[in-house]
C-alpha positions in Angstrom: 0.0 0.0 0.0 1.4 3.4 -1.0 1.3 6.6 1.0 -1.6 7.8 -1.1 -3.6 4.7 -0.5 -2.7 4.8 3.2 -3.8 8.4 3.5 -7.1 7.5 1.6 -7.8 4.6 4.0 -7.2 6.6 7.2 -8.7 9.9 6.0 -10.2 11.7 9.0 -8.8 9.2 11.6 -6.9 11.3 14.2 -4.7 8.3 14.9 -3.9 7.6 11.3 -0.2 7.6 10.5 -0.6 10.7 8.3 -2.5 12.8 10.7 -1.3 11.8 14.2 1.7 12.8 16.3 4.5 10.3 15.6 7.5 9.4 17.7 10.1 6.7 17.3 11.6 5.4 20.6 14.6 3.0 20.7 15.1 0.0 22.9 16.6 2.2 25.7 13.5 4.4 25.8 15.1 7.4 24.1 13.3 9.4 21.5 14.9 9.0 18.0 12.2 10.8 15.8 9.7 13.6 16.6 7.2 14.7 14.0 5.9 18.2 13.5 2.4 17.1 14.6 4.0 15.8 17.8 5.6 19.3 18.3 2.2 20.9 17.7 0.4 18.5 20.1 2.8 18.8 23.1 4.7 22.0 22.4 8.2 20.4 22.5 10.6 21.0 19.5 12.4 18.1 18.0 15.8 19.5 19.1 14.5 19.6 22.7 13.3 16.0 23.0 15.6 13.9 20.8 17.7 11.5 22.8 15.6 12.2 25.9 13.7 9.5 27.7 10.1 9.3 26.5 9.0 9.0 30.1 10.2 12.5 30.8 7.3 13.8 28.7 4.7 11.9 30.7 2.9 12.7 33.9 4.9 10.0 35.7 7.6 7.4 34.9 5.1 4.6 35.3 2.5 6.2 33.0 3.7 4.4 29.9 4.1 0.9 31.3 0.7 1.2 33.1 -1.0 2.4 29.9 0.4 -0.5 27.9 -0.5 -3.0 30.6 -4.1 -1.7 30.8 -4.4 -1.2 27.0 -6.2 -3.2 24.3 -4.2 -5.5 22.1 -4.7 -4.5 18.4 -2.8 -6.7 15.9 0.9 -6.5 16.9 0.5 -3.4 19.0 -1.6 -1.8 21.7 -4.2 1.0 22.1 -4.5 2.8 25.3 -4.8 6.2 27.0 -1.8 8.0 28.6 -1.3 11.3 30.5 1.4 13.5 29.1 2.9 16.8 30.3 2.6 19.7 27.9 5.6 22.0 27.4 3.6 24.8 29.2 3.3 22.6 32.3 -0.4 21.4 32.1 -1.3 17.7 31.6 -3.0 16.4 28.5 -4.9 13.1 28.0 -3.7 11.3 24.8 -5.1 8.4 22.8 -2.0 6.2 22.0 -1.2 3.5 19.6 2.1 1.6 20.1 3.7 -0.9 17.8 7.1 -2.7 18.4 9.6 -2.5 15.6 12.3 -5.2 15.6 15.5 -4.2 14.0 19.1 -5.4 14.1 19.8 -3.1 17.1 17.0 -4.5 19.2 13.3 -3.6 19.6 12.2 -0.1 18.9 8.7 1.4 19.3 6.6 3.4 17.0 4.1 5.6 18.9 1.2 7.6 17.3 -1.0 9.8 19.5 -3.7 12.4 19.4 -5.8 14.3 21.8 -8.3 12.0 23.5 -11.3 14.2 22.6 -10.4 13.9 18.9 -10.3 10.1 19.2 -13.6 10.0 21.0 -15.3 12.1 18.4 -13.9 10.0 15.5 -15.2 6.8 17.2 -18.6 8.2 17.7 -18.9 9.4 14.1 -17.8 6.0 12.9 -20.3 4.2 15.1 -23.2 6.4 14.0 -22.3 6.2 10.4 -22.0 2.4 10.5 -25.4 2.1 12.2 -27.1 4.4 9.7 -25.6 2.6 6.7 -26.6 -0.7 8.2 -30.1 0.6 8.7 -30.3 2.0 5.2 -29.1 -1.3 3.6 -31.7 -3.2 5.6 -34.4 -0.8 4.5 -33.5 -1.3 0.9 -32.5 2.3 0.2 -28.8 2.2 -0.5 -27.7 0.4 -3.7 -30.6 1.5 -5.9 -29.2 2.1 -9.4 -31.6 5.0 -10.0 -31.0 7.0 -6.8 -27.7 5.9 -5.3 -25.2 7.7 -7.5 -22.0 6.3 -9.0 -19.2 7.3 -6.7 -18.1 7.7 -3.1 -18.3 11.4 -3.6 -22.1 11.1 -3.6 -22.1 10.0 0.0 -22.4 12.9 2.6 -19.0 13.6 3.9 -19.9 15.0 7.3 -21.9 13.2 9.9 -23.1 16.5 11.4 -24.4 17.7 8.0 -26.1 14.4 7.4 -27.9 14.3 10.7 -28.7 18.0 10.6 -30.4 18.0 7.2 -32.0 14.5 7.3 -32.4 13.2 10.9 -33.5 9.5 11.3 -37.2 9.0 11.6 -38.7 8.6 15.1 -42.0 6.8 14.2 -43.0 3.4 13.1 -45.6 2.6 10.5 -49.0 1.6 11.6 -48.7 -1.7 9.9 -49.7 -4.1 12.7 -49.8 -2.1 15.9 -50.9 1.3 14.6 -49.0 2.9 17.5 -46.2 5.4 17.6 -43.5 5.9 20.3 -42.2 9.5 20.1 -38.9 10.1 22.0 -39.3 12.1 25.2 -37.9 15.6 25.2 -34.2 15.6 25.9 -33.8 11.8 25.7 -32.6 9.4 23.1 -34.9 7.2 20.9 -36.3 4.3 22.8 -35.6 0.8 21.6 -39.0 -0.8 20.8 -37.6 -4.3 20.8 -41.0 -5.8 20.2 -42.0 -3.4 17.3 -43.3 -5.3 14.4 -42.1 -3.1 11.5 -39.1 -1.2 10.3 -38.8 2.6 10.1 -40.9 4.1 7.2 -38.4 6.6 5.8 -34.9 6.1 4.5 -31.7 8.1 4.0 -31.9 10.8 1.3 -30.7 9.6 -2.1 -28.6 11.6 -4.6 -29.3 11.8 -8.3 -26.6 11.4 -10.8 -26.7 15.1 -11.5 -25.8 15.8 -7.8 -29.4 16.9 -6.8 -30.7 15.5 -3.6 -34.0 13.6 -3.8 -36.5 13.3 -1.0 -36.4 10.1 1.1 -38.3 7.2 -0.3 -40.9 5.5 1.9 -40.3 1.8 2.6 -42.2 -0.8 4.6 -39.9 -3.6 5.5 -41.2 -5.9 8.2 -38.9 -6.5 11.2 -37.4 -9.9 11.6 -36.3 -11.8 14.8 -32.7 -11.2 13.6 -33.3 -7.4 13.8 -34.5 -7.7 17.4 -31.5 -9.9 18.3 -29.2 -7.4 16.8 -30.7 -4.6 18.8 -30.4 -6.6 22.0 -26.8 -7.4 21.4 -26.1 -3.7 20.6 -27.6 -2.7 24.0 -25.7 -5.4 25.9 -22.5 -4.2 24.2 -23.2 -0.6 25.2 -23.9 -1.7 28.8 -20.6 -3.5 28.9 -18.8 -0.3 28.0 -20.8 2.1 30.2 -21.5 0.3 33.4 -18.7 -0.1 35.8 -16.5 2.6 34.3 -15.4 3.6 37.9 -15.4 1.9 41.3 -17.7 4.6 42.7 -20.9 3.0 43.9 -23.2 6.0 43.1 -21.7 6.3 39.7 -22.2 2.6 38.9 -25.9 2.5 39.9 -26.6 5.6 37.9 -24.9 4.1 34.8 -27.2 1.1 35.0 -30.2 3.5 35.2 -29.0 5.4 32.1 -28.7 2.2 30.1 -32.3 1.2 31.0 -34.0 4.6 30.5 -35.2 5.4 27.9 -34.1 2.4 25.8 -36.1 -0.1 27.7 -38.2 1.7 30.3 -39.8 5.0 31.1 -38.7 4.8 34.8 -36.2 2.8 36.8 -35.6 2.7 40.6 -32.6 0.9 42.1 -32.8 0.0 45.8 -29.9 -1.5 47.7 -29.8 -3.0 51.2 -28.1 -0.8 53.7 -25.1 -3.1 53.9 -24.5 -2.4 50.2 -23.5 1.1 51.0 -20.4 0.0 53.0 -21.2 1.8 56.2 -18.6 2.9 58.7 -19.5 -0.2 60.8 -17.2 -2.7 59.1 -18.2 -5.7 61.2 -21.2 -6.5 59.0 -19.9 -8.4 56.0 -23.1 -9.2 54.2 -25.1 -6.8 52.0 -28.3 -8.9 52.4 -31.0 -8.0 54.8 -31.9 -4.8 56.7 -33.5 -1.8 55.2 -33.7 -1.1 51.5 -32.4 2.3 50.6 -33.0 4.2 47.3 -29.6 4.3 45.5 -30.7 5.8 42.2 -33.7 6.5 40.0 -34.2 7.9 36.5 -37.2 8.9 34.4 -37.9 10.1 30.9 -39.3 13.2 32.6 -36.9 15.7 34.1 -39.2 16.6 37.0 -39.4 13.0 38.1 -43.2 12.8 38.7 -42.9 9.0 39.4 -40.6 9.4 42.5 -42.1 8.4 45.8 -38.8 8.0 47.7 -35.9 10.4 47.6 -32.3 9.1 47.0 -30.7 8.0 50.2 -34.1 7.5 51.9 -35.4 4.0 53.0 -37.9 2.4 50.7 -40.6 0.4 52.4 -42.5 -1.9 50.0 -45.6 -3.7 51.2 -45.2 -7.4 52.0 -47.1 -8.6 48.9 -45.4 -6.1 46.5 -43.4 -7.4 43.5 -40.2 -6.1 45.1 -40.7 -8.2 48.3 -41.7 -11.3 46.3 -38.7 -10.7 44.1 -36.3 -10.5 47.0 -37.8 -13.4 48.8 -37.7 -15.8 45.8 -34.6 -14.4 44.3 -36.4 -14.3 40.9 -37.8 -11.6 38.6 -41.5 -10.7 38.9 -43.2 -9.5 35.7 -46.6 -7.8 35.9 -47.6 -7.6 32.3 -50.6 -5.3 33.1 -50.5 -3.3 36.3 -54.0 -2.4 37.2 -54.8 0.3 39.8 -56.8 -2.4 41.7 -53.8 -4.7 42.1 -54.0 -6.1 45.6 -50.6 -5.0 47.0 -51.2 -1.4 46.0 -54.1 -1.1 48.4 -51.5 -1.3 51.1 -49.5 1.6 49.6 -51.9 4.5 48.8 -49.1 6.9 47.7 -47.8 4.5 45.1 -51.3 3.7 44.0 -52.1 7.4 43.3 -48.8 7.9 41.5 -49.2 4.9 39.2 -52.9 5.8 38.5 -52.0 9.4 37.7 -49.2 8.3 35.2 -51.2 5.4 33.7 -48.5 2.8 34.3 -49.4 -0.3 32.5 -46.4 -2.6 32.9 -44.2 -3.3 35.9 -41.0 -5.5 36.2 -38.8 -6.2 39.2 -35.4 -7.9 38.9 -33.1 -8.9 41.9 -29.7 -7.4 41.9 -27.5 -10.4 42.8 -23.7 -10.9 42.7 -21.7 -13.9 43.9 -24.8 -15.6 45.2 -25.8 -12.6 47.4 -28.8 -10.4 46.8 -27.8 -6.8 47.3 -30.9 -5.0 46.0 -33.7 -4.9 43.6 -34.3 -3.0 40.3 -37.8 -1.8 39.4 -38.7 -0.7 35.8 -42.0 0.8 34.7 -43.7 1.7 31.3 -46.5 4.0 30.5 -45.5 6.2 27.6 -44.0 3.2 25.8 -47.1 1.4 24.6 -45.6 -2.0 24.6 -45.9 -4.1 27.8 -42.8 -5.9 29.0 -42.6 -9.4 27.5 -40.4 -12.4 28.0 -37.8 -11.0 25.6 -37.6 -7.8 27.6 -37.4 -9.8 30.8 -34.4 -11.8 29.6 -32.6 -8.7 28.3 -33.1 -6.7 31.5 -32.0 -9.6 33.6 -28.8 -9.9 31.6 -28.1 -6.1 32.0 -28.9 -6.2 35.7 -26.7 -9.3 36.2 -23.8 -7.6 34.5 -24.4 -4.4 36.6 -24.7 -6.4 39.8 -21.1 -7.6 39.5 -19.9 -3.9 39.0 -22.1 -2.8 41.9 -20.6 -5.5 44.2 -17.1 -4.5 43.1 -17.8 -0.9 43.9 -19.3 -2.0 47.3 -16.3 -4.1 48.1 -13.9 -1.3 47.1 -15.9 1.2 49.2 -15.7 -1.1 52.2 -11.9 -1.6 51.7 -11.5 2.2 51.3 -13.4 2.9 54.4 -11.4 0.3 56.3 -8.1 1.8 55.1 -9.4 5.3 55.9 -10.5 4.2 59.4 -7.1 2.6 60.0 -5.3 5.7 58.7 -7.2 8.2 60.8 -7.0 6.0 63.9 -3.2 5.9 63.6 -2.8 9.7 63.2 -2.8 11.9 66.3 -6.4 12.6 67.2 -5.5 16.0 68.6 -2.4 17.9 69.4 -1.8 19.5 72.8 -0.5 23.0 73.4 3.2 23.5 73.5 5.3 26.4 74.7 7.8 26.1 71.9 5.4 26.2 69.0 1.8 26.9 68.0 0.5 24.1 65.8 -2.1 23.7 63.0 -2.4 20.8 60.5 -4.5 19.2 57.8 -4.8 15.6 56.6 -6.8 15.2 53.4 -7.2 11.6 52.1 -7.2 10.9 48.4 -10.3 10.3 46.4 -11.8 6.8 46.4 -10.3 5.9 43.0 -6.7 6.4 44.2 -7.2 4.9 47.6 -6.0 5.9 51.0 -2.3 6.6 51.2 0.3 6.5 53.9 0.8 10.2 54.7 1.3 11.1 58.4 2.4 13.9 60.6 3.3 14.2 64.3 4.5 16.6 67.0 6.6 15.0 69.7 7.6 16.8 72.9 11.3 16.4 73.8 13.4 17.2 76.8 14.5 20.7 77.5 11.2 22.2 76.2 12.1 21.2 72.7 9.7 19.8 70.2 10.0 17.5 67.1 8.0 18.1 64.0 7.5 15.1 61.7 5.8 14.6 58.3 6.2 11.4 56.3 4.7 9.6 53.2 4.7 5.8 52.7 4.9 4.6 49.1 1.6 3.2 47.7 -2.1 3.3 48.6 -4.5 1.1 50.4 -4.7 -0.6 53.7 -1.2 -1.9 53.6 0.2 1.6 53.1 -1.9 2.7 56.1 -0.6 -0.1 58.3 3.0 0.6 57.3 2.5 4.2 58.1 1.3 3.3 61.6 4.5 1.2 62.2 6.8 3.9 61.0 5.0 6.6 63.1 5.4 4.4 66.2 9.1 3.8 65.4 9.7 7.5 65.0 8.0 8.3 68.3 10.1 5.6 70.1 13.4 6.8 68.6 12.5 10.4 69.3 12.0 9.5 73.0 15.7 8.5 73.0 16.6 12.0 72.0 18.5 10.9 68.9 19.7 13.6 66.5 17.6 13.9 63.3 20.1 12.3 61.0 20.7 9.4 63.3 17.0 8.9 63.9 16.4 8.6 60.1 19.2 6.1 59.8 17.5 3.8 62.4 14.1 4.2 60.6 15.8 3.3 57.3 16.9 0.0 58.9 13.4 -0.7 60.0 12.0 -0.1 56.5 14.5 -2.6 55.1 13.4 -5.2 57.7 9.7 -4.6 56.8 10.5 -5.0 53.1 12.3 -8.3 53.8 9.3 -9.6 55.9 6.9 -8.6 53.1 8.9 -10.2 50.4 9.1 -13.5 52.4 5.4 -13.4 53.1 4.4 -12.8 49.5 7.0 -15.0 47.8 8.0 -12.1 45.6 9.4 -8.6 45.6 7.2 -6.0 47.3 8.3 -2.4 47.2 8.0 -0.8 50.7 9.5 2.6 51.1 8.8 6.0 52.5 10.0 9.6 52.7 10.2 11.6 55.8 11.4 15.0 57.2 12.3 15.3 60.9 12.9 18.6 62.5 13.8 19.5 66.1 13.1 23.1 67.4 14.8 24.4 70.5 13.0 27.5 71.9 16.0 28.5 74.0 18.7 28.4 71.3 16.1 29.4 68.7 17.5 26.8 66.3 15.9 24.3 64.0 17.8 21.1 63.3 16.4 19.3 60.2 17.1 16.1 58.3 15.1 14.6 55.4 14.9 11.3 53.6 13.8 11.9 50.0 11.2 14.4 51.2 10.6 18.0 50.1 12.4 20.6 52.1 10.4 22.5 54.8 9.3 26.1 54.0 10.0 28.8 56.5 8.0 32.0 56.4 9.9 34.8 58.1 8.3 37.9 59.4 10.4 40.4 57.4 11.9 38.3 54.7 10.5 36.2 51.8 9.5 32.6 52.3 12.6 30.4 52.4 13.2 26.8 51.4 16.4 26.1 53.3 19.1 24.0 51.7 18.7 20.8 53.6 20.9 17.8 52.4 18.6 15.6 50.5 19.0 12.1 52.0 17.8 9.0 50.1 14.2 7.7 50.6 13.8 5.3 53.5 14.2 1.7 52.4 17.2 2.0 50.1 19.8 1.3 52.8 23.6 1.9 52.9 23.4 5.7 52.3 24.1 8.4 55.0 21.7 11.1 56.2 22.8 14.6 57.0 21.2 17.4 59.0 21.3 21.1 58.9 20.9 23.7 61.7 18.9 26.9 61.0 18.4 29.9 63.2 14.7 30.9 63.3 13.3 34.1 64.7 10.3 34.2 67.0 7.0 34.3 65.2 8.2 32.6 62.0 6.0 29.8 60.5 7.6 26.5 59.6 5.7 24.4 57.1 6.3 20.6 56.6 4.2 18.9 53.9 4.0 15.8 51.7 4.6 16.0 47.9 0.8 15.7 47.3 0.5 19.4 48.3 2.7 20.8 45.6 1.8 18.1 42.9 -1.9 18.0 43.6 -3.2 19.2 40.2 -2.2 19.4 36.6 0.6 21.8 36.9 4.4 22.0 37.1 6.0 21.5 40.5 7.5 25.0 40.4 4.0 26.4 40.2 3.2 24.5 43.4 6.1 26.0 45.2 5.1 29.5 44.1 1.6 29.0 45.4 2.9 27.6 48.6 5.0 30.8 49.0 1.8 32.9 48.3 -0.1 30.9 51.0 2.6 31.5 53.6 3.4 35.1 52.6 1.8 36.6 55.8 2.9 34.4 58.7 1.3 36.8 61.3 -2.1 35.6 60.3 -4.0 32.9 62.4 -2.6 29.4 61.6 -6.0 28.0 60.8 -6.5 30.8 58.2 -3.1 29.9 56.7 -4.2 26.2 56.5 -7.4 27.1 54.7 -5.5 29.3 52.3 -3.1 26.5 51.5 -6.0 24.0 50.8 -7.8 26.6 48.7 -4.8 27.7 46.7 -2.9 24.4 46.2 -5.4 21.6 46.2 -8.2 20.6 43.7 -11.6 19.5 44.9 -10.7 15.8 44.7 -6.9 15.3 45.1 -5.5 12.1 43.6 -2.9 11.7 46.4 -3.1 12.0 50.1 -2.0 15.3 51.5 -0.7 16.0 55.0 0.9 19.2 56.1 1.9 20.7 59.5 2.6 24.3 60.2 4.2 25.6 63.4 4.7 29.2 64.7 7.8 29.4 66.7 8.0 30.9 70.2 11.0 31.4 72.4 11.7 31.0 76.1 13.0 34.3 77.4 16.0 34.5 79.8 13.8 34.9 82.8 12.4 31.4 82.3 15.7 29.5 82.5 19.0 29.8 84.4 22.2 27.8 84.4 25.3 27.4 86.6 28.7 25.8 86.2 29.5 23.3 88.9 33.0 22.5 90.1 34.0 18.9 90.2 34.1 18.9 94.0 31.6 17.1 96.2 31.4 20.2 98.5 29.8 22.1 95.6 26.7 20.0 95.8 25.4 21.9 98.9 26.0 25.3 97.1 24.1 24.4 93.9 21.2 23.0 96.0 20.9 26.4 97.6 21.0 28.3 94.3 18.3 26.0 92.9 16.1 26.6 95.9 16.5 30.4 95.7 15.6 30.3 92.0 12.4 28.4 92.6 11.5 30.9 95.3 11.9 33.7 92.7 9.7 31.8 90.3 7.0 31.2 93.0 7.6 27.4 92.9 8.5 26.9 96.6 6.4 23.8 96.7 8.9 22.1 94.4 12.0 23.1 96.3 12.5 20.0 98.3 12.0 17.6 95.4 14.2 19.8 93.2 17.0 19.8 95.8 16.9 16.0 95.9 17.1 15.7 92.1 19.9 18.3 91.9 21.8 16.5 94.6 21.6 13.1 93.0 22.4 14.2 89.4 25.2 16.5 90.3 26.7 13.9 92.7 26.5 11.3 89.9 28.3 13.6 87.5 31.1 14.5 90.0 31.7 10.8 90.8 31.4 9.2 87.4 32.1 11.9 84.8 34.8 14.3 84.0 35.2 17.8 82.6 32.9 20.8 83.1 29.6 20.1 84.8 26.6 22.3 84.2 23.2 22.7 85.9 20.2 24.3 84.2 16.7 24.9 85.4 13.9 25.6 82.9 10.5 26.9 83.9 8.1 25.6 81.2 4.7 23.9 81.6 6.8 21.7 83.9 10.0 22.3 85.8 13.0 20.8 84.0 16.3 20.1 85.8 19.3 19.3 83.5 22.8 18.2 84.5 25.4 18.1 81.7 28.9 16.6 81.6 31.5 15.5 79.0 31.1 11.7 79.5 29.5 9.6 76.8 28.5 6.7 79.1 24.8 6.5 79.9 23.5 6.2 83.5 21.1 3.4 84.3 19.0 2.4 87.2 19.8 -0.8 89.2 18.2 -2.4 92.2 20.3 -2.1 95.3 20.6 -4.7 98.0 19.7 -3.9 101.6 23.4 -3.9 102.6 24.6 -1.6 99.8 25.6 1.9 100.7 24.6 3.4 97.4 22.8 2.5 94.1 19.5 4.2 94.9 20.0 7.6 93.4 18.4 7.3 89.9 15.7 5.0 91.4 14.7 7.9 93.7 14.9 10.4 90.9 12.5 8.2 88.8 10.1 8.0 91.7 9.8 11.7 92.4 10.1 13.0 88.8 7.4 12.9 86.2 9.9 11.9 83.5 13.6 11.5 83.2 16.1 10.5 80.6 19.4 11.1 78.9 20.3 12.8 75.6 23.7 13.0 73.9 25.3 16.1 72.6 28.4 16.8 70.6 30.4 17.3 73.8 28.9 14.7 76.1 25.5 14.0 77.6 22.7 15.6 79.5 20.7 13.9 82.2 17.3 15.5 82.7 14.2 15.2 84.9 10.8 16.9 84.7 8.7 17.8 87.7 5.0 18.6 87.4 3.9 21.6 89.6 1.9 20.2 92.5 -1.8 20.9 93.1 -2.7 23.5 95.7 -3.5 20.9 98.4 -0.3 18.8 97.9 1.6 18.1 101.1 5.4 18.2 101.4 5.1 15.3 103.7 4.3 13.1 100.7 7.8 13.7 99.3 10.5 11.2 100.3 13.0 12.7 102.7 16.6 12.0 101.8 19.8 13.9 102.6 22.6 15.0 100.4 25.3 12.6 99.4 23.1 9.5 99.5 23.1 9.1 95.7 25.8 7.9 93.4 24.3 4.5 92.9 24.2 4.8 89.1 27.0 3.9 86.9 27.9 7.0 84.9 
């Protein structure tokens, strides 16, 4: 076939080789040829894309492989839909044909593509043209030597012109029935599958001179073959339309649109309450309980037939066709529905509605999937003069059976989505307490049902010394497994944070955990399973006013300063969690009081069809005025950066920094002399008096005595004591030793060994954190209530400690 013949054959086809965008990709995925139509479609010049990976032009690196995997096999190639990224930054849906080319250098690929809307329009035109020509041949119009013309140029070239000038007839001849079935306003032509005759007017013919002749009347009797063809066409249409998504509401509405107006004047679909996948996930069956109206559709826009609103319970009388249908699990056909039907006397509202409309035929079909009845479908006729017959019953049963599987899939998906969302939200912090160091606001927005719940999480963890840790992470993947993995990682981060590990060291330990989880998952599934995550971990100290940050494959935090532009600090980009063997680094940033720190997942800046740089610009805009209330900033971020239905989970945490002024903490340097213990105890007591915390003086003196004595006996170098008045009283003793103290049980005859045990008894919390120059042992004391008695505090003199190994 030559190029001229090829162009002639594919004339008008947007995916034809002469009219589509063409690209040639080698075995390594690099672009070798880029046509002018490809440049016009995506905006990239040939010089800008040649030798580049073809995946760099797509919305994601997995887009091409996913499209081919989900595509349709056509000959030696595939047809599918893929999302590409236009040169200007927005995304564009493309219809794609791919064909492998095997050469001496390996397998290359030939891709042809066009805009998805052009492909859809072409397919619709071809379908309508094929049906019209088939109808015309059956009616005996096309092929007449007198009227058909002598060349293909006599055939109307545009479907729009043909349908505009000569629309198909909407009536049947009065041959046997003498009845007509006009199409309702705004609806398509009903399929009168039991109509006895063919349409009475044909396509316009064209004379040899090029003049259009009026349509010739015909009267061709319908045959059983014609009815079977119409039924197959409707079943084929239902297969394409029903179940296009896993959304339950969308699926039941798609079934209704297939039935009305083609087969019925009205349809009502009722599901058992269990079919809606309620929040109570303990009930596994969709059978039983209350029927609830899921969808209904009429040939009339004002829905005069509706008795029950969508979402409301439907209560059918015991002897109604719906109840008989559900009880027997079989369809019930009432060929003629008289107003005096016995069951209607129990339902006056339905009786009045059916009498007013003149309903003459009534059919109910059970909605069953996998042996479980999940609802019932009711169809009515009144404007369609033909009563439901056995052929209609078989056809509607086939359509409902196909739809039932899709409804059940949507129901199961909704239940799994609800389970994952419940697990996800239960693993996230239900509420965050107030902190002195920061003021907190946050948002967690789960993805839409199509994408599934992801593994995004956030956390705020109080640390020793009035410090606070800010965490945001994102587990790879979606679904219940991602939510469970998120819960394990969040628990691990909290445990490691309680050990006061530096950010980079903490991420290294979490990386080891993710590697172990991946090994466990691979062993359980007998195959490779990708488990990974990204995370950013930041520690803010309100005394030093510094932020220490490390990140693992995660976007850098944003810092909104009061008098400077929004900053994205240069934090070393560590590898994502789960790769192993690569180091993590941290960076320390000085932050002024009142600044806003924003930590977020990548779903925030990649939420819609735009370039990532645009997302960062919008984030800067949302954070531009950090003096606003934090909840207002959160609302601005959601409104500015996120679409109505994000395709990925989004979690972000914003914190306004506060500082502890010098009047809320004090420190002393302690000589390495046991006689200095008495002196520092006195200083601590006087400071508590100045703060109005005399009630804590005895307990504080005991803790100071034990910790300082421990440092003098077991450590070396400078020893420091610091008291911090926060929401609790914090006592810290620092030294240059790297050995950790630990409690041990002392025997009755031992002279020492009880120091840290007593500290643990009188303090609310205690622990050790390591620094670049040594370690710090700290203890927190909760201020006593007004009626607390000093007699309840254990009495112990100085010098009795020293029982911990330092």
